[in-house]
N, C-alpha and C positions, 0 to 999 in steps of 0.2 A: 391356395391362397388363403390367408387368414386376415379378416378385417373386422372392425367393430363399427357399429352404427354411429354416424356423425349426425347429430341433431342440430337444431337451430342454435345460433350463437347469440348471447345476450351482451354484446358490447364490452367485453372486458379483455384486457391484454392477456390475462392468464390463459383464457380459452384459446386465443389466437396463437400464443406461443406454444401451447401444447399441441395444437393442430399442425403448426409449422414443423415442429420437431418430430412428431410421430406419424404424420401423413393422414391417418383415417380414424383415430380413436374418438370416443364420445367425449364432448366437453363437459366440464364441471358446471353445475348450475350456479348462477350468480345471484347473490342477495343484495348486491350493491345497487343503489339507485343510479340510473344513468344520468350523466350531466345534462342539465337543461339549458337551453339557449334563449336569447332575448327575443322579444316580440317586435323588435325593430327589423328593418330591411336586412335580409340574410346577405352576408358578405361572402363572395366567392372564396372557397377554401385556399386558393392559391394566393390570396391577398391578405389573409388574416392569421394572426398567431395567438389569438385569445378567444375564449368562448364565454361571454357574459352569462351569468347564472340568473335564472328567474324561478319564481315559484308560481304555482297555479293562481295564487291570490293576486299576483301582479299582472296577470294576463288581461289584456283588454278584449272584451267580446267582439268578435268580428263575424261577418257573414261570408260563408263560402258556398258558391253555387256549384252544385254537383249533379252529375248524371251517372248513377251507379246502380247496378242490379246484378242478378246472376244470369238468367237466361231469357229475360223479357217477360212481360206480363206483370200485373200488380202483385202477384203472390210472392215474387222475389224482389220487390222493391225495398227501399230502406224504411218505408212506412207501411202501416196496416191499411188495407183498403177493403171495404165491404163488397166491392163489385168484382173481386178477382175471380178467375175461372178455376182456381185450385181449391175453392171452398175452405179457405183458412178460417177457422172459427174466430169470430169477433163478437163481443169483447174477449180478449185473451187474458188469462190470469197466469202469471209466472209461478215458479215453484215456491216462492215466498209470499204469494198473495197480492202482488202488485198487479193492477188491472190496466190493460191497454185498450183504448177505444179506436174506432175508425179514424184514420188520419194521424194517429200518434206514430212517432218514430219507434221502430222495434228496439228491444232492450239494448242490443250492442251499439246501435247508432246513437241512442239516447245517452248511453254511458260515455261514448267517445266525446260527444259534445260537452258533457258535464266535466269530464276529466281535463279537457284541453280548452274549455271555455270558448266555444265558437257555436254558431248557428248555421245549420244546413238549409240552404234554399234548394229544395229537391225539384229538379226539372226533368227527371228521368222519364223518357217517353214510354208509353205502354206498349212496347213491341220488343222485337229481338234485340239482344245485347249488341250485336254487331252493328245495328243501325244507329246506336248511340254515336258511333264513330263515322260510318259511311254515309248515312242519310241525313243526320241531324246537324252535321257540321256546317258552318258558314265561314266566310272569310275571316271573321274576327271571333269565332266561337261564341256566338251570342244566341240566346233563346228568349223570346218575349222581352227583348231589350236588355236582358241581363247578361253580363259576361259569365261564360262558363269557366270555372276555375279548374275543376277536376272532372275527368271523364275516363272511359275505358276504351280499349281497342286491342287489336291484334298486335303482338310485339313487333313483327316485321314491318307492319304498316306504320307503327309509331316511330320506329327507327328511320324509315324511309322519309316520312313527312316531317321528322324533326331535323333531319340533316340538311345542311346548306344554308345559304344566306337568307332564304325565305322560310327557314324552319319554324314550325308552328308550336313547338313544345319547349319547356324549360329544360336546360341542360343541368340535371341534378348533380353532375360531377363537380360543378362549380361551387356547390353548397355542402359538400360532404363534411366539412368541419362543423357545420350546424346540425349534422345528423350522426351523433356518436354511435348509436346502435347499429345503424345501417352501415356506416364506415367500417366498424369493427367486423361485421359479418363479411364484407367484401375483402378485407385484409386477411381474414382467416380462410377465405375461399376465392382465391384469384381466378380460378376457372369460371366462376359465376360472373365476376366483374368483366372478364373478357366476352363471356356469352351475351351479356346485355348491352355492351358498348358498340358504337358504330365504328367505321374505319378511322375516325379521328379521335377516338377515345371518349366521345360524348355519351352520356347516359340520360335517356329521356323517360325512364320509368323504373320504379322499384319492382323487382320480380315477384311473381306469385308462384308458390310451391304448393302443390297438393301433397304435402309431406316432403321430406328431404332425406336423402341417403337411406332409403328403405325400399323394399320390394313393392311393386305397384299391382300388377295383375298376375294371376296365377291360374292354374288348372284346378278345378274343383270337381269332385265326383261323389257318388254315393258309396261311402266307405262300407256300409253294412252289406251292400250287395256283393262287393269284392270279397269280403270275409265269408259270406254265406256260400259263395261258389268255390272258394279256394282253400279254406282252412279245414283242418281235421284230417284224420288218418285216411278216410275214404270220401269220395264225392257223395253228395246227397243222392238218395235213391229215387227221388221224385222229380229229377230234372226233366225239362220238356224234351219231347222227341218228335213233335209234329209241326214245329214252326221252322220256317225257312227264310234265308236271306233272299234278296232280289237277284242274287248271283254271287259268284266268287271272282271278283274282278281285281282285287288288290294284289299287286305283284311284289310288294316288299321293297323296303328302302335299305335295310342293313345289308352288309356283305354276306355272301353265301356261307362263308366260314369265318370264324372269329375266335381268337384266344387272347383275351385282354384282362386287365385288372381295373376295377372300379374302386375309387376311394370313397368310403362311407364312414359314418359315425358309428363308433362301437355302441354308444348309448344315446338316447334322446335327451341331450343336454347341450347347453351353449359351450361347454368346455370339454366336450367329449373327445377322447382320443380317436384319431382317424385310423381305420384299418382298411385292408383291401379284400374285395370279394372277386373271386375268379369267375369271369363270364366266358364260357367256352362251348362252342358247338361246331359241328361239321356239316350240318344241314340247317338251313334257315327255318325259323318257326313258321313262316308263311308257306314254304314248300311242304312242311309236315302237315299243316292244316289243309292245304289244298289237295293233299294225297289221301285224305280221309275218304273212305268209300261213301258213307252216308253222314253228311255234316249236319248235326242237329245239336240241341242244347246239351245233351248227355255226352256225345262224342267230343264236342268242342271243349267242354270243361275238363274232361279227362285228359285231352291232349295238352291243354295248358298246364294242368297240374303236373303231368309227367315231364313236360318241358322244363318247368321251374326246378324240379328235383334234379334233373340230369344236367342242365346247363350251369347251375350254380352249385353243384356238388353237394346238395342237401343243406346248404348254408341257411336256409329259412325254415327247415324242419316242417312241421305241420302248419306253421303260421306263414303260408305262402303269400298271403295278402301283403306281407311286409315288403315284398318286391316292389309294390306300388305305393304303399301307405306310410311307411316308416322312414326314419333317417338312414336306414340301411337300403333304401330304395335304389335299384340299379336298372330299372326297366328302360327299354328303348321304344321308339315309336312303333316298330313292328309288333312288339309284345303288347303295347297299348291297343293297337288296332285289333289284335286277336282277342283281347279282353273285351273290346267293343262287340265283337262277334258273339262271344259267350254270353254277354248281358242281353243282347237282342234276342238270341235264340232261346233264352230262358225267361222271356217276358211274363208268361203265365206263372211260372214258379216263383219269380221274384215279386210280382205284384199281388199274387193271391186273388182275393175277391175284386180288387181294384181293376184287374185285367178286364173283367166283364163290365165293370162300371164305366171304364174308359172306352167301351165299344170294341173290345178285343184289339185295340191298337197296340202295336209292339213298342217297346221301349226305344227311345231315340238316344243313341249313344252321345252324339255331340251336337250342341245347339248354341246359337248366339243369343244375346239379350233381346234384340229386336230386329225387325226387318229393315230398319233404317240403314242406310249405306255406312254411316259412321259407326254403327254397332256391329254390322256384319264384319267390319274391320277386325273384330276379335278372331275371326277365322284366320286372317292373314297373320296375326300374332301367333297363332297356334302353329303356323308353318315353321316356327323356330325349332320345333321338335324334329323337323326334317333337315336341320343344320342350316337353315336360312337365317341370315342376319339382316337387320335393317327394318324389319316389320314392326319393331317396338321403338322406332326412332323418335327422338324428341323434335325432329325437324324433317318433315316429309318422309322420304324413303332412304335417307342417307345412313351409312354406317362407316366405321373406320376399318379399312383393310389391314392385313398383316404388314403391309408396307408403310402404314401410317398415313395413307391418303384416303380421302373420301371415296366411297363407292355408293352405288344406288341399286337397291335390291330389284327394282323394276327391270334392270338389264343384267342382273347377275346370273351366271350359268346355273347356280344351284336352285334357282326358283323354278326352273322348267320341270325337273323331276318332282319337286314338291307339289306343283300344281297338278301334275299327272296323277300323283298318288291321292291327292285330295279329290280329284274327279273319280278315281276308282272307288274311294270310300263313299262318295255320293251315290255311285251306281249301286253299291251294295245296300244302300239305305242306312249307312252308319253315320251320315250327316243329315240333319233335318232337311227334308225335301221342301223346295220352294222357299228357302230361307230369306229371300229378298222380297217376298210377296206379303205385304202387310195384311191383306185380307185373310191370310192363313193363321194369323195370330190374334190375340185379344187386344183391344184398345185401338186407338187411331193410328199408332205407329207399328202395329203388328208386334205387340209385346209377347215374346216367346218364353222368356225366362220365368216369369210368374206362372205361366201356363204349364211349362214342363216340370217345374219344381213342385208346384202345388198339386198338380194332378199326379205327381209321382211317376211320370213316365219319361222323365229326362234323366240321363245318367251323368253327363259331364258338360261343363262350360268353361270357357276361358274368360275371366272377367275380374272385377273387384271383389274382394272377400266379403266385406261387411254387408253390402247391399245385396249380395247373392245369397249368403248363408242365412240371413235373418228371415228369408221367405219360409223356411221350415218351421220357424217359431210361431207363425200365425195359424198353423194347422194343428188342431188337437189330436188328430189321428196320424200325425207324421211320426212313424216309429223308427225311422232310420236316421242316418247321419250324413248330411251333405257338407263336405269340408274339403280343404285344400290338400294337395299333394306336391311333392317336390317336382321340378321339371324333369322330363325324360332326359337320359344321358344322350349327348350328341358328341361327335368327334370334332374337337377343336384343337388344331395342331396335330400332335401325335397321340393325344389321349382322349378317352371318352369321359366326359365330365358333366355334372349338372351345371348348366350355364343359363343365365337370363340377362337380357337387355332391358327387362321391364323394371326400370330403376327410377325412383322419383327424383325429378330434377326441375329445372326452370320450366314453367308452363308457357305456352305461346300467347298468353294474353295477360293484361294487367291494367293499371291506371297510370295517368300522366297529369301534368300540370300545364295548362295552356300558356303559351309565350306571353300573351297580353297581361297575364296575371302579374308579371314583373313590374307593371306600371302601378301596382298597389302594394307597397312594401309590407304593410301589416298583414294583408291577406296572403301574400306569398310566404311570409314567415310562418303563418299558421298552417298553410298547406305543407310546407317543408316539415314542420313539426309533426303533423299527422302522419306523413309518409314515414318518418323515422320512428314514431311511437309504436307502430305496429311491429317493428323489429325489436322492441323492448320486451322484457318478460311480462310486464303488466299488460301492454297492448296486445301481445300475442295471446295472452290468456282470454281477453275479451273477445277477440276474433275467432279463436279456436274453440274455447270451452264456454264462453259467454261471461256476463258479469257475475259478481259474487253470488247472486241469487241462485245460480245454477250449480254452485260448487258446494260440496259437503263441508261442514264445519267441524272443528275439533271440540273438545268438551267445553271450552269457554264460550262456544256459540259464535265466535267472531273469527278466529284464525282459520284460514282455508286449509282443508285436509288434503292429503296427497296420497298417491299410490306409487309403487315402483313400476317403471316401464322402461325396458331396454337399459337397465342399469342406473336409472336416475329417477328423481321424484317429479311427478307431474300432478296437476290439479285432479282431484277425485270428483267425479260427477255425483251429485246427491241422488238419493233414492227417488226423491220426487221428480227430478229431471229424467232419470231413466224410465220412470213410470209414464211421464208425459211422452217421451219418444215412442214408447210402445202404444199408448192410447191414441195419440194424435196422428202419428204417421206410420203405424204398424211396424215400428222398430227401425225405420229408415232414418238414420241420424242426419244425413245431408238435407233431406226434406225438412226435418224438424228445425235444424239450425237456420236454414235459409228462409223458411216460411214464418217461423215464430220468433226466433232469437235475432235474426238479422246478421248471423255470423257465417263463417266459411264461404265468404264471397271471393271471386277471382280478382282480388286487389292485391297490392304489394305487401305480402307477408308469407310466412310459412305455416300452412295448416298443420297443426300438431297432430300426429297420429296416435298419441296417447289417448286422445278423446275418442277416436274411431275404435281403438282397441277395446275400450270399455263397453262398446255397444255391439260388438261382434256376437253372433249367436253362441250361447254357452256350449252348444254341441260342437261348434266349429273351432272354438278357442284352443283346445289342446293341439289340433292339427296346425293352427296358425303359429302357436308357440314353437312347434316342431320346426316349422319353416324358418322362423326367426333364429332358432337355435342353429339351424343348418348354415345360415348366413354367418353367424358369429363364429362357429367352429370351423368354417372353411369348406363344408360339404358342398355348398353352392357357390359357384364363381359368378361374379356379376361385374358389370361396368362400374366405373367410379369417376370421381371428379378430379383426379390427379392429372397434372400436366406432364409428368415425367415417366409414364408407363413405357416400358420397353416391349411388353406384350400388348399389342394394340387392340386385341379383342376386349381389353379393359377400358378403352377410351370411350367416353360417352360423347355423343354428338351434341354440339351446342344448339340451343333452341333457335337461335338466330345466327346468321353469318354476317360479318362486316362487309357487305357488298358496297362498292362505290356507286355513285349516281349513274355512271356510265354502264356499270354491270346491271343495275336494277332496270335500266331502260332496255338493255339488250334482252334480259330474261323475260321482260313483260311484252316483248315483241311477238308478232304473229308466227315467227319461226317455231315457237314452242307451244303454240295454242293447242294443237291436237294432243301433244303429250300430256298436257294438263287436263284435257277433256277426258281422255281415255283412262287416266290414272288419278282419280280424284276421290279422296276419302271423306269429303264433306257430306253432311246430311243433304239429301236431295240431288246429289250428283251420282256418278257411276264409276265403276272400275271394271276393266275388262276381265279381271281375275274371276269375278262372279260368273260370267258367261263360261269361262273355261272350266271352272269346277262343276257347273251344272251340265254342260253339254259337251265338253271336251275342247281340245284345240281346234281352231278353224279360222274362218274369215269373219271379222266383226267390224261393222261400220267401215267397210271397204278396205280394211287393213288385214294383211296376212299374219294371223297369229297361229299358224300351224306349228306343231311341235318342232319341226325342222327349221322354220324361219322366224320363230318368235324373237330370238335375240337380235337378229338382223333388223327386224321391223322396229324394235324398241330402240336399239342403240344407234342405228343408222338412219332409217326412214324417219323416225320421230325425233331424231337428233339428240338422244340422251347423252351421247358421248361429248358433244360440244357443250351441252348444258353442264355436264360435270366438270369441264374445264374451268368455266367461270366459278363453280362452287369450290374447286380446289385452290384457285387463286385466293379467294376469300378465306378459305380455311387456313391457308399458309400464313395470312396476316393474323388470323386468330391465334395460331400456335407460336407466332414470333415473339 
């Protein structure tokens, strides 16, 4: 498959027409100013044929009462607060010398108010974001006697509570003619419109995207360690011989014999010709490893080097690391696990003096970001390397089967061997031990990623690229390279391919306008304008990159400078901005933008990845470029937003489904309570997969999760089968 990145659309028919004609190509950038609408009462689009034009000078200042933040707590509010727990420095001076004091709106929110001439009455509570919706709502959405106009919530909750005669939120679909930018985006991306609409076609929120039409999470590993072990004519002479695994439990996932061809890129470029590498063996790599008389660092590495030479017919030459690290990558999960063994068994060789500094602790091959249940979920996403689908779902555990119907990975047959093999890896010590115990990591939430990368005893993690790879930049003595690799090849249909479902799409949370706001036409008009503005080029710049103070300028000192990203021009962050990201938040761009700029919030807009790209670790950027090239040249197959795929492994699951009121009531009933309790990815909750990986199949919370009865328990006892019936009825309406 060959596809190009589809980025956000800025309201022009040319972009929409191009997308409609070509399916997936990147849109042209627009320089045309979007049409502006009047500040009078918005008229439902079905009843109007004209759009009065206004200018910012004619807008009457109005007050909008809002409850908006990122994750709760003053550090991610729209204003600066001196009493926050994140220790955001106040006063704050932006890259152009503007000073912000305690109580001031952060730059992005100050700019939005200035551009659209409105005043924010900020009543955001100082606690978790979800409570803005679940705890702080009242019958009329009031706080301190003030009508709340805009707040945030979970998308499925917004749809549920917006639907029906007593719906609490404004149906934005009625006002699309007053929203030229957002309307153009929906017309260009009909699958998104279907995703956010209810069963009656109503829309109660503008969607939030943490990037759009781009890869999201990926496997990252220490490239230098792979090269050190595998490259060169002969293996290093000083490999470790006295370290041992906890046992050799891993039984292998791949077939015992194989003769297939893997499509790879001839060169590392976006337009590279695809060629085939023959992958052929008659005895599995796991069987060969387990037959080694004395398994140690030296014998393991030699076995892997010999395997690569023989299985791929010398295609990699002395650069055997290319099997894992290049666009010619063709590794499978068994080869990756054997690499994990090689790395662990050579902990002293790879770490050098750090081995003693770390208390002679062996390298951990695979680790999650945190002990939190929602971060441990990255392990379940890793199960994709065992051919499991649905663990990267945009909606619960759903995925689209080859028959075009929704499936649920919790009850899929392929999840059983994947869990078995993950448990075997855990037994060998190839997965971080006690990964769900926060007392084992640093920080209140058991932060493992910082610990593993900075102590240089972690080999690989499955997570976001930027926030993971920048950890190496904060260490002066980090001599290696921690960077991404292509996904392992898995069998999809009749072929082994690089395949990922980790694709940026509609996120499951955003903001909405309360129904009572319709009683004040001027305020409603400005709320509608604000929602639409963030889908304009200028509005997106403010929320993605920040106001102009954060953007580099051309030689005239005024015109914003740009860089090329994925074939188009995007705002270039100034050197002063990049320096602040490094000094204030140790390179973490999300913390910087949310704590200091007030941008990249989960509100209705598309967070532009051109900004994130500029802040990726310099060491990791070549590998990220390689991954993006692989997407462009078709080396990596991924889900997409098309509605007409004949190969349904390409179908992306919508973030919400158009359930009816009756279906919502049934799904919220006690019949499915235990299913939700035993399989919950939320922070503070639990998922039975953790127990299975750590201790093996068995009985958990009075349910039989033995290997033989796992599927029966999930599909029949916990009633997943009937749950899926409701889901497929709703999905049928979505596809109609």
